[in-house]
N, C-alpha and C positions, 0 to 999 in steps of 0.2 A: 504494500500500500504506500501511496505517496503522501507524506505528512507535511510537505513543503507548503509555505504560505505564498500567496500571490502579492504583488506590489501594494495593492490597496489594503489588504489585510495587514501587512507589515507596517504600512504607514499609520493605520489606526492604532495598532498595538504600540508603536513607538510614541505616538502622540499621547496616548493614555499613560504610558510609563513615565514620560517626562512630566506630565501634569500631576500625576500621583506623587512623584518624588519631590517636585519643586513647590507644589501648592497644597496638596492634601496632607502629606506626612508631617510637615512642620506644625500643623494646627490640630492634628488628630488627638493627641493626649490632652491638650488644653480643653478642647470641646468636651471630651469625655469626662473631665474632672468637674465640670460645672454642675452644681448641686440641683438647681432648679431646672426641671425638664423643659420648661417653656423657653429657656434661653440657650439650649445646646445647639439649636439650628443656626447656621451662618449663611446669610444671603450672599455674602461676597463670594464664597467658594462656589455656590450654585450659579451665580451670574458668570463667573470666569469659565466654569465648565460648559455652560450653555453656549457661550460665544465660540467655543471650540467644537460644538456639535454634540456634546455628550447627552444633552437633554432631548434633542430631536433626532437622534441618530437613526431610528428605525422607520421614521415617516418617509414615504415614497418621495423621490425627487419631484414628481409631478405636483406634489403639494408643498414643496419647499423644504423637504427634509433631505436626508442623506441615503436612506434605503440600504443600510449595511446588512450583509447576510448574517446567518446564524453563527458561522465560525467567527466572523469579526466581532459579533456581539459577545460571544463567550470570551474572546481575547480581551476585549475592553473591560468587561466586568471583572475579570480576574486581576488585571493590572491595577484598576482603581481600588479593588478590595484589598490588595496587598498593602496599600497605604492606610485605608480605613474602610472596613466592610460596610458600615452604616452609610457612609457618604456614597459609596458605589451603589447601594440599594436606593438611595434617594434619587439618583439619576435613572437607574433601570426601572424603577417604579413608573416613571413617565413612559418608558417604552411599552410597558405592559398594557397601558390603556390608550395611548395615542393611536395605536394601530386600529383600535375599535372605532375611533372616529372616522378614519379613512376607509374602513371596510364594511361596517354595518350601519353607519349613520346615513340618513338621507342627505340630499344635496343642500337643503336649507341648513341642517345641523352642521354639515362640514363647513359651509360658508361662515356660519356664526362662531364656531368654536375652533376649527382647525387653524384658520388664519391667525386668530388671536394666540393660540398655543405656539405657533411657529415664531411669531414676531416678539413675544414677551419673554425675556429671560427669566422672569420670576413666575411664569405660569407652570405650576406643577400640578399633577393629577393624582387622584386616589379613587378607591372604590369602597362603598359602604355595603358590607354584607353582614359581618358579625354583629350580634346584639347581646345585651347582658344575659338574655335567656335563650339565645339561639346561636350555636356555633357549629359543632360537627354535624348536627342534623341538617344543616344547610348543604352539606357536602355529600351526604350519603346518596340522595335524600330518601326519606322513608314515606310511606303512604298515609300516615296519620295527618289529617289537615291541621292538627294542633301543633305539629312540629315545624321547626324552621322559622323563617322570617315572620315577624309580627308587626313591624312598622306598617301602619295603615295608610293607604292612599284612596281617597274617595273622590269621584268625579263630580264637579260642579260646573256645568257649561263647558267653556273652553279651558278650564283649569282643573288641577287636581289639588286636593287639600291633604297634606301629609302630617301625620302625628306619630310620634315615637322617637326612639333613639337608636343609634349605632354605637358600638364600643370598640376600642383598640384599632381605630381606622388609620391606615397608613397615610401619611401626609396631612392628617387632621391638624388643623390649626394654621397650616401654611398653604394648603391647596387652594386653587382658584376654580377647579371644576371637579366634581365627583360623579361617578357612575353609581347609581343607587338602586338596590333591589328593594321593592316595596310590595306589600300584600294588596292586591286589588280584588282578590276573591278568597275569602277565608273559609269557604265551604269545601275546598278541594285541596289536595296535596300541593306543596310549593311548586312542583314542576309544572302545574297547570294553573296556578293562581298568583304568580309573581310577575310584575312588570318592571322593566329597566328604564330608569329616568336619568336624564342629564341634569345635574344640580349645580348651578354656579354658586360660588361662595356668598354672593350678595342677594341670594333668593330671600324674599320677605318671609319671616317666620323661621328661618334656619340660622343656627348659630353653633359655634364650637363650644364644647363643654370642657371637662377635665382633661388635662394633658397627663398621660400616664408616665409614671417614673419607673424606669426599667434598669435592670442590672447590666444588660448588654445593649448594643446598638443605641447608645444614648443620643447620638446626633439625630437619629431617625425619628421623626415625629409620629406619635400614635395618640389619638384623642377621641373623645366622644363627639358625635354629630347629633345635635338635638333639633327636633322638628316640632314646632308648636303652631299648628294651623298654617304651615308653610304653603304658599301658593306657587304652584309650578304649572306653567302653560302646557297644554296637551302637545304642543309642538316639540316639547322636550322628551316625549316618549320615544324610546328606541325600539323600532320594530312594532310587533303587535302587542296590544294589551293582553296581559297574562302570558306573554311569550318570552319572558326573560331567559328561561331555560332552553329555548329553541333558537335564540339569537345567534348562537355559535355556528349554525348551519350556513350562515352567510359570511362567516369569517374565514378567509382563505390565507391569512397571514401567519398562521401557526400559533395563535394565542394560547391554545390549550397546552401546547408543548412548552411555550416560553416560561411559564411559571415554574416548571420543573427544571429547565435549563438554567434559569436565572439563579436559583438557590445553589445549584451544584457548581456553576461557574464562579460564583462569589466565594464559595467554600475553597475552591482551588487557590484563589488569591490569598486567603487567610492562611492556608497551609504553607504557601510559599513564604509568607512573612515569618511564620513560626520556624520553618526550617532555617531561614537566613539568620534569625535571632540565635538559634542554638549553635549554628556553625560559627558565628562571630564570637559567641561566648566561649566555645570549646577551644578556639584558636588563641584566645587572649587571657583567659582566667586560669590561675594556678590554684591547685589544692593539694596539700600534702607534698609540696615540693615539685610538682609536675603539672603540665597543662592538662586541662580536662580532656582534650582530644586524645590523650594517651591512656585514659581510663576506659576499661572495657565496658562498664555499665553505660557510660555516656555514648560510646561508639554504637552500642546496640540500640539505644534509644534513637539516635540520629538515623541509623540505618532503617529502623522501623518507620520513622517519620517520613523519610524520603521515599521509601517503597510505597507507602500508602498514598502519598501526594501524587506520585507519578501514575499510579493505578487510577486514581480519581481523574487526573487530567486526561488520560487516554480515553476514559469512558465519556467524559464531558465533550471532548473534541469529536469523538465518534458520533455522539448524539447530534451535535450541531451539524456535522458534515452530512449525516443521513437525512436530516430534514432539508438541508439545502438541495440535496439530490432527490428529494421527494420519495425517499425510502421510508416506508411505514414500519416502524419497529418500536418496541417499548423501552429503548435504551435510555431516553431522558428520564422516564419515571424511575427506572432502576438507579440512575445516577443521582437523582434527588434523594432517594432513600439511603443510598450508600454514602452520600456526602455527609449526612448527619453523623454516622458512626466514625467516618474517617476524620472529619474536622474535630470532633470532640476528643478523639484519642490523640491526634497530632498536637493539639494545643495543650492538652494535659501533660504529654511527654515533654513538651517544650518548657512548661512551668516546672516540671520536676528537675530539668537541667538547671533551672534558675534558683534552686532551693537556697543556695548560699551566695547568690549574686547580690550586688548592691541594690538598694531600693530603687534607684534610678533605672537599673536594667530590668528588675523584676516587674515593675509596674506595667510595662508594655506587654510582657508575657501574661500577666494577670488579665489585662484588657482582652486579649485574644480568647482566653477561656470564657470570660463573661460574654463576649460577643457570640461565641460558639454555642452557648446555652440556648440562644434564641431559636436555633434550628429544631429543637425538640417540639416546638409548637408552631412552626411556620406552616402555612397551607394546611391547617388541621394538625392535631398532635401526631406524634410518630406512629402511634397505633393506627390511627385513621389513614395515614399515608400508605401504610403497608397494604391497605385494601386495593391499591392500584395493581397489585399482583393479579387481581381478577381479570384485568385486561389481557393478561398473558395466558391464563389457564382456561379461558372460556372455550 
């Protein structure tokens, strides 16, 4: 197999590597140390990255974006995550939903929202699914009408009136546009009774609630979305009423795969960072009169870290390549599940190597462990994610 990259892929990789080293890495630990979760976000780094194309990277050139392929996406996410996993996710979160505007929205919606997204460096996106009493049952889904999304949307003429709340929503507090799943028929299961809405941040009756304080990914915003008689025009309905779970039939951009690839590629970058930290420590720190690199226990840990990282990288790049080639395979889902185990083991081994390191060196290793803990409950908890195996054994 040919694993070489083309000139465009290499150019994006090098651009991401340079930005990560010169702009993200110098601020990463400082943003992570901010105690108030409402203040960890940094618009300056988002604006700088946006001007380089990292916010609009996946939008088609026909709409003013860059249209990078899946291999390039994986490369960029890994390079940015090597400097800070949460900042990488802040950019790729926009990739996840910007493709929906260009593929499943109608022409009026594209005109109103896609142009604004392309032109505004502070225009970030999110999606409201999870609620205080609705999480994994949104993902299964099950046939009980009482399960899943409960935020209500009731039609009044040319508008919908929304009441309820979402919780733990990505880019909550900073996003300018949210895709929102709302119940428009409570008498049927969610696959038949949920409608997808476009919700601008300035929608009357919509506000941000509590900003959640997290151990890991502290830069990345997660907040409540609160709706109190929020008025949303019918023109902001995506697809058919009660058709939110069918909207993906019109999405040819690979959105279903991207969520899996996004997490796994991000994990590769964090693992790369952990390996580099341990190598640097082993080459410079002495213990018992000799460098750590000469101690067998350290050698074994680093060997394990490198082997796991390269195995994950190979799986991620294969998944990205397969999708670019329109090969239908479960590789991305497998990579997503595998990435959780790999990432958490690699970062914990790195922290073990830093047991006797100076506080200045150990604090970064500790951050990687805290960030890796997020993977246990991304895209549903780890148990729910294993249900993706059903795609393979049907």
